[in-house]
VOGU-3710 file (C-alpha; in Angstrom, 3 decimals, decimal comma):
1> mnvvilaagq> 0,079/0,108/0,113  0,869/3,497/0,010  0,712/6,099/2,510  0,796/9,349/1,976  0,812/12,276/4,512  -1,365/15,758/4,371  1,522/18,355/5,755  1,138/21,573/3,784  -0,968/23,726/5,871  0,337/26,662/7,248
11> gkrmhsnlpk> -1,899/26,646/10,626  -2,906/30,621/10,580  -4,188/29,996/14,126  -1,398/29,173/15,857  0,383/32,321/15,349  3,572/31,006/14,653  6,244/31,089/12,087  6,865/27,571/12,894  5,149/25,597/10,078  1,926/23,556/12,241
21> vlhpvagkal> 3,035/19,934/11,808  6,406/21,268/13,088  4,973/21,981/16,276  6,126/19,481/19,020  4,033/16,789/21,603  5,966/14,720/23,480  9,382/16,728/22,018  8,397/15,323/18,640  6,939/17,151/15,753  3,190/16,746/15,038
31> aqhvidtarl> 3,912/15,289/11,447  6,922/13,014/12,940  4,270/11,120/15,117  2,490/10,408/12,225  5,004/9,057/10,084  6,657/6,982/12,939  2,955/5,345/13,232  2,887/4,967/9,283  6,225/3,254/8,977  4,602/0,613/11,418
41> lsperlivvy> 1,865/-0,498/8,696  5,218/-1,237/6,122  4,095/0,777/3,167  5,729/0,179/-0,057  5,555/4,077/-0,509  5,484/6,882/2,075  4,490/10,603/0,608  4,287/13,725/2,609  2,783/16,631/0,768  4,393/19,766/2,154
51> ghggeavrst> 3,483/23,355/1,124  4,079/26,375/4,116  7,714/26,452/5,437  8,755/23,763/2,878  11,859/23,846/3,734  11,600/23,725/7,793  9,628/20,346/6,987  11,436/19,296/4,850  15,151/19,424/6,742  13,254/18,190/10,010
61> laaadilwae> 11,457/15,224/8,823  14,223/14,161/6,363  14,883/10,453/6,113  15,722/8,111/2,944  12,242/6,256/3,081  9,809/9,444/2,208  8,861/10,829/-0,755  8,309/14,285/-1,262  5,035/16,345/-3,319  4,308/19,774/-3,087
71> qarqlgtgha> 1,558/21,495/-2,724  2,523/24,805/-3,942  -1,198/26,273/-3,440  -3,359/25,489/-0,927  -6,657/24,633/-2,305  -7,915/21,545/-0,351  -7,233/17,838/0,814  -8,339/16,589/-2,694  -5,772/19,359/-4,305  -3,236/17,903/-1,784
81> laqalpqlgg> -3,173/14,001/-2,407  -3,610/15,681/-6,051  -0,008/16,336/-5,896  1,302/13,170/-4,704  0,207/10,831/-7,764  2,994/10,673/-9,340  4,374/9,257/-6,292  1,834/6,517/-5,754  3,154/3,160/-7,119  0,896/-0,048/-7,489
91> saqtlvlygd> -3,023/-1,145/-7,569  -3,099/-1,430/-4,067  -4,680/1,233/-1,497  -3,390/4,240/-0,468  -3,929/5,576/2,889  -4,212/9,333/4,078  -3,430/10,574/6,997  -2,633/13,984/7,838  0,543/15,832/9,859  -1,506/17,615/12,681
101> vplttpetlk> -3,126/13,936/13,561  -0,717/12,382/15,560  -1,853/10,056/17,951  -4,037/7,620/15,878  -2,676/4,153/16,922  -1,488/1,653/14,154  -4,379/-1,240/15,553  -6,639/1,619/14,375  -5,073/2,155/10,692  -4,951/-1,458/10,102
111> rllqagrggl> -8,633/-2,044/10,917  -9,716/0,908/8,473  -7,277/-1,015/5,667  -9,188/-4,009/6,707  -12,539/-2,342/6,064  -11,952/-1,236/2,904  -10,517/-3,837/0,860  -12,153/-3,875/-2,549  -13,380/-0,527/-2,229  -13,337/2,946/0,282
121> siltvdladp> -12,812/2,918/3,955  -13,322/6,068/6,281  -12,640/6,512/9,890  -15,003/8,483/11,765  -15,906/9,350/15,389  -19,645/9,456/16,632  -18,894/12,907/18,853  -21,315/14,652/21,543  -20,779/18,093/19,654  -20,118/17,361/15,838
131> ggygrivrdg> -19,331/21,472/15,054  -16,637/21,969/12,684  -16,351/18,393/11,336  -17,604/17,018/8,066  -21,112/14,390/9,061  -21,177/11,313/7,162  -24,494/10,450/5,608  -25,737/7,355/5,335  -29,259/6,025/3,499  -32,302/3,784/4,812
141> sgqvvsivee> -29,794/1,196/4,927  -27,308/2,272/6,861  -25,069/2,752/3,834  -22,413/5,479/3,760  -23,259/7,577/0,638  -21,609/11,065/1,269  -19,486/12,950/3,604  -21,450/16,638/3,787  -18,819/19,331/5,342  -20,621/21,644/7,920
151> kdatpeqrai> -20,851/24,460/5,776  -22,791/22,792/2,850  -24,823/20,873/5,399  -28,444/21,267/5,740  -30,012/21,988/9,597  -30,874/17,854/9,341  -27,321/17,032/8,619  -26,034/19,206/10,861  -27,310/17,162/13,470  -26,067/14,331/12,626
161> revntgimam> -23,289/13,318/15,541  -21,268/10,488/13,339  -18,316/12,651/11,683  -15,235/12,583/9,199  -11,934/12,534/10,777  -10,142/12,822/7,200  -8,302/9,587/7,029  -9,508/7,427/4,274  -7,999/4,288/2,679  -8,925/3,618/-0,626
171> ptarlaewlg> -7,899/1,792/-3,907  -4,734/3,294/-5,933  -6,083/2,858/-9,258  -9,165/5,037/-9,021  -7,222/7,729/-7,220  -6,429/9,562/-10,883  -10,061/9,625/-12,121  -11,802/10,466/-8,595  -9,258/13,415/-7,855  -9,844/14,483/-11,683
181> slknnnaqge> -13,407/14,758/-11,240  -13,684/16,846/-8,189  -15,423/19,966/-8,306  -14,914/23,137/-5,761  -17,939/24,789/-6,273  -18,461/24,964/-2,060  -18,677/27,312/0,260  -14,987/27,473/1,027  -13,826/27,270/-2,987  -11,785/24,120/-2,244
191> yyltdvvala> -11,408/20,781/-3,982  -12,746/18,338/-1,158  -11,075/15,024/-0,733  -14,165/13,863/0,948  -16,211/13,736/-2,318  -14,505/11,012/-3,875  -16,809/9,254/-1,404  -19,949/9,985/-3,826  -18,005/9,052/-6,455  -17,364/5,618/-5,050
201> vdaglpvrta> -20,792/5,287/-4,346  -21,584/6,128/-8,077  -19,218/3,415/-9,228  -20,470/0,754/-7,317  -17,783/0,494/-4,688  -18,696/-0,264/-0,853  -17,410/2,293/1,335  -17,051/0,930/4,853  -16,297/2,725/8,492  -14,183/2,234/11,542
211> qpeaewevlg> -13,725/3,615/14,505  -10,857/4,180/16,924  -11,075/2,842/20,474  -10,701/6,451/21,656  -11,441/9,717/20,689  -8,120/11,781/21,283  -6,636/8,731/18,292  -8,362/11,655/15,821  -8,012/14,713/17,692  -5,880/17,360/15,605
221> vnskvqlael> -4,376/20,944/16,096  -5,148/23,990/14,659  -4,037/26,360/17,818  -1,628/26,272/20,447  -4,808/25,164/23,650  -5,696/22,273/20,722  -1,498/21,710/21,228  -1,441/22,024/24,687  -4,730/19,764/25,111  -3,148/17,228/22,900
231> erqhqrnlae> -0,018/17,119/24,572  -1,812/16,533/28,355  -4,020/13,875/26,423  -0,917/12,229/25,334  1,040/12,539/28,237  -2,012/10,712/30,230  -1,395/7,993/27,885  1,953/7,547/28,349  1,595/7,591/31,913  -1,246/5,343/32,117
241> rllvagvrla> 1,071/2,572/30,091  4,044/3,335/32,829  0,817/2,276/35,577  -0,016/-0,708/34,049  3,444/-1,887/33,875  4,274/-1,637/37,544  5,695/1,769/37,386  4,556/3,927/40,853  3,932/7,426/39,746  3,297/10,161/43,101
251> dparidmrga> 0,460/11,835/40,191  0,276/10,681/36,492  -1,078/13,948/35,860  2,672/15,243/36,762  4,900/13,568/34,531  6,369/14,474/30,892  7,855/12,143/28,544  9,756/13,395/25,387  11,217/10,178/24,289  11,478/6,638/25,419
261> lshgrdvfid> 11,667/5,792/28,793  12,372/1,700/29,909  12,337/0,039/33,700  12,946/-2,821/35,721  10,173/-3,616/38,728  9,586/-1,343/41,761  10,727/1,782/40,075  8,963/5,669/41,896  8,856/8,418/39,647  7,830/11,639/41,998
271> vgcvfeggve> 6,198/14,840/40,624  7,410/17,249/38,315  10,042/15,131/36,566  10,953/15,195/32,508  12,483/12,424/30,489  14,141/12,863/27,342  15,884/11,176/24,843  16,406/7,416/25,732  15,876/6,939/29,589  16,500/3,658/31,260
281> ladavevgpy> 15,916/2,982/34,852  16,913/-0,636/36,448  14,932/-2,041/39,407  13,729/-0,091/42,407  15,419/3,200/40,742  13,684/6,340/43,051  13,491/9,127/40,767  13,012/12,599/43,406  10,416/15,680/42,389  11,457/17,774/39,532
291> cvlknvkvga> 14,410/15,967/37,989  14,767/15,852/34,067  16,882/13,057/32,652  18,227/12,759/29,333  19,564/9,933/27,310  20,904/8,545/31,144  21,006/5,053/32,217  20,325/4,331/36,135  21,160/1,215/37,690  19,198/-0,742/40,323
301> gtriaafchf> 18,478/0,357/43,764  19,704/4,023/42,745  18,263/7,328/44,812  17,894/10,359/42,840  16,621/13,286/45,177  15,031/16,356/44,068  15,922/18,542/41,349  18,599/16,929/39,260  19,935/17,506/35,890  21,008/14,694/33,954
311> edavigpdgv> 22,544/14,348/30,610  23,978/11,342/28,636  25,205/10,019/31,906  25,869/6,757/33,020  24,838/5,540/37,031  25,605/2,751/38,743  23,570/0,537/40,760  22,954/1,833/45,118  24,069/5,292/44,364  22,755/8,155/45,663
321> igpyarlrpg> 22,558/11,604/43,820  21,485/15,027/44,844  19,519/17,131/45,344  20,413/19,926/42,885  23,348/17,456/41,195  24,089/18,055/37,861  25,335/15,046/35,793  26,664/16,422/32,358  27,700/14,104/29,162  30,507/11,914/30,013
331> telgpevhvg> 29,890/11,274/33,346  29,842/7,358/34,461  29,640/6,358/37,894  30,383/3,269/39,677  28,304/1,318/42,113  27,648/3,085/45,454  28,956/6,585/44,519  27,280/9,376/46,279  27,019/12,780/44,475  25,572/15,412/46,836
341> nfveikntri> 24,061/18,785/46,481  25,256/21,612/43,900  28,237/19,264/42,163  28,389/19,073/38,736  30,389/16,268/37,209  30,938/16,005/33,009  33,305/14,065/31,213  34,272/11,934/34,047  34,502/8,468/35,304  34,231/8,110/39,306
351> aagskanhla> 34,818/4,190/40,688  32,898/2,332/43,093  32,078/3,926/46,548  33,682/7,613/46,191  31,875/10,343/47,279  31,559/13,783/46,086  28,885/15,142/48,637  28,652/19,243/48,432  29,368/22,182/46,525  31,989/20,662/43,590
361> yigdadigrr> 32,856/21,189/40,280  34,793/17,343/38,726  35,485/17,552/34,742  37,774/15,666/32,507  38,927/13,441/35,614  39,207/9,510/36,192  38,372/9,319/40,380  39,107/6,122/41,714  37,456/3,788/44,584  36,258/4,775/48,025
371> vnvgagtitc> 37,953/8,236/47,419  36,323/11,551/49,417  35,878/14,721/47,082  35,740/17,603/49,686  33,495/20,310/49,639  34,463/23,430/47,160  36,808/21,275/45,009  37,470/22,219/41,518  39,520/20,470/39,021  40,893/23,146/36,644
381> nydgankhrt> 40,872/21,589/33,631  40,543/24,352/31,117  44,219/26,493/30,661  42,306/28,431/28,421  43,068/26,767/25,052  42,819/23,088/26,064  41,277/20,605/28,020  43,353/17,916/30,675  42,646/15,234/32,584  43,141/14,620/36,171
391> iveddvfigs> 43,774/11,361/37,711  42,720/10,826/41,081  43,677/7,045/42,809  42,238/4,868/44,931  41,464/5,824/48,692  42,567/9,731/48,474  41,113/11,815/50,093  40,644/15,605/48,796  39,926/18,433/51,847  37,880/21,082/51,239
401> dtqlvapvtv> 38,224/23,763/48,707  40,635/21,974/46,992  41,690/23,142/43,466  43,357/20,447/41,123  45,142/22,078/38,437  44,887/19,335/35,002  47,379/17,836/33,928  47,779/16,202/37,247  48,014/13,137/39,378  46,949/11,908/42,634
411> grgatlgagt> 48,513/9,174/44,029  46,651/5,849/45,943  45,673/6,770/49,375  46,780/10,465/49,735  45,673/12,945/51,136  45,329/16,363/50,249  45,095/18,973/52,942  42,010/21,421/52,837  42,736/25,145/50,723  45,127/22,910/48,295
421> tltkdappga> 46,501/23,975/45,017  47,638/20,783/43,328  49,848/21,617/40,119  51,992/18,861/40,485  51,369/14,893/41,312  50,839/14,129/44,829  52,497/11,530/45,709  50,315/7,862/47,074  50,435/7,213/50,861  51,466/11,305/51,908
431> ltvsrsrqvt> 49,641/14,514/53,051  50,536/17,103/50,589  49,693/20,773/51,734  49,630/23,699/49,419  48,853/26,912/51,249  50,227/30,401/52,650  51,331/30,363/55,916  48,993/32,475/58,287  49,274/35,195/59,797  47,537/37,531/62,424
441> ltgwkrpaka> 47,759/40,999/62,112  47,353/42,840/65,539  46,014/46,365/65,262  44,099/45,848/62,219  40,815/47,613/62,061  37,759/46,400/59,726  37,026/48,907/57,536  33,607/51,309/58,470  30,882/52,072/56,054  31,271/55,972/55,047
451> kp> 28,671/58,037/56,224  26,096/60,176/53,947
//
């Protein structure tokens, strides 16, 4: 089959320079959701019809399996599909999807395709308030005879609650004929794709319908209000899947997933957390409130306190991290590592049992086992032009307010006294101290604030 995704609309009500289909839901463009779903159906050809903001749409959604068709003028859905005609192949079905309707499930689309074999099928939904939608008109025997847009409908037709979602499957061999027969003598002056239904009826082809499991599957986006509503609906769906799979959420309404989250058993996630990219939480991981994790792996039994921010990091099992800890790209923490409040780590490996509990910056370093990093410790890794590494071997004790000026190595079992500025390698098993001699000045008076 073919899949054609109509994504040419401007979206004036979005009040944005960004093309409507590129606005994000769960961190991914609306149209990208549709493309990803279409791929699950294994189409022979996947075609995106673009128009407004064309270069941005093409560059953002670019992929080897996508064919492109430009709709230079937006003259309706029928006209949009006509632009894809040269790209269509075979005599099988063509499934029409929309770049601003991102949540339709593959299961629903498979039912629609099955219903349409040998004819045409329409995805419909029953709405309590059908205002704004085209109505499904049936004859006395219940057979679909046409779709009437609301602006062209009679009062009796406007009372119909079954509406067209726009998603259709139709025989490819008939499309050129049908699309060439469309007229724009309607209130909008557009070529409606929905008019092919009447043409199929006239040709004696069966017109069948299928419906989604839930109304949210066919919700589209025409404004920032609808975008926000769709985001919340999608996040509720994702949270429900986590709950069903055994994750304990402090509040399912206060979690945001903008990527893929995999998890083990007995995982707990507190409120306000954001997960981006690919995140893996092993068994019994606890994530405190208002944490942001992007492309992170967390080992079993690790506890993450509130307000932590991790990106491109690996955390070993049984760690204790935060609150207010930041792990930047290239961080690898071994088992039972403690990273406390206001500690920032970048491009660093820290081995098992080491601790940096307070107010430290550790960048471009290799920290051994059972190392204690005192409060206020800094690895001075940048000389103004190049980065250099700091090596700290096992069982080192680093006193508070220490600066390690890279490249430098601290030998196994060494102790660095508080306030040390280390510019040379510290030998193993010894105390190294670098500080000026303490002096007391008698008779010195603290400056007083000048009186106005």
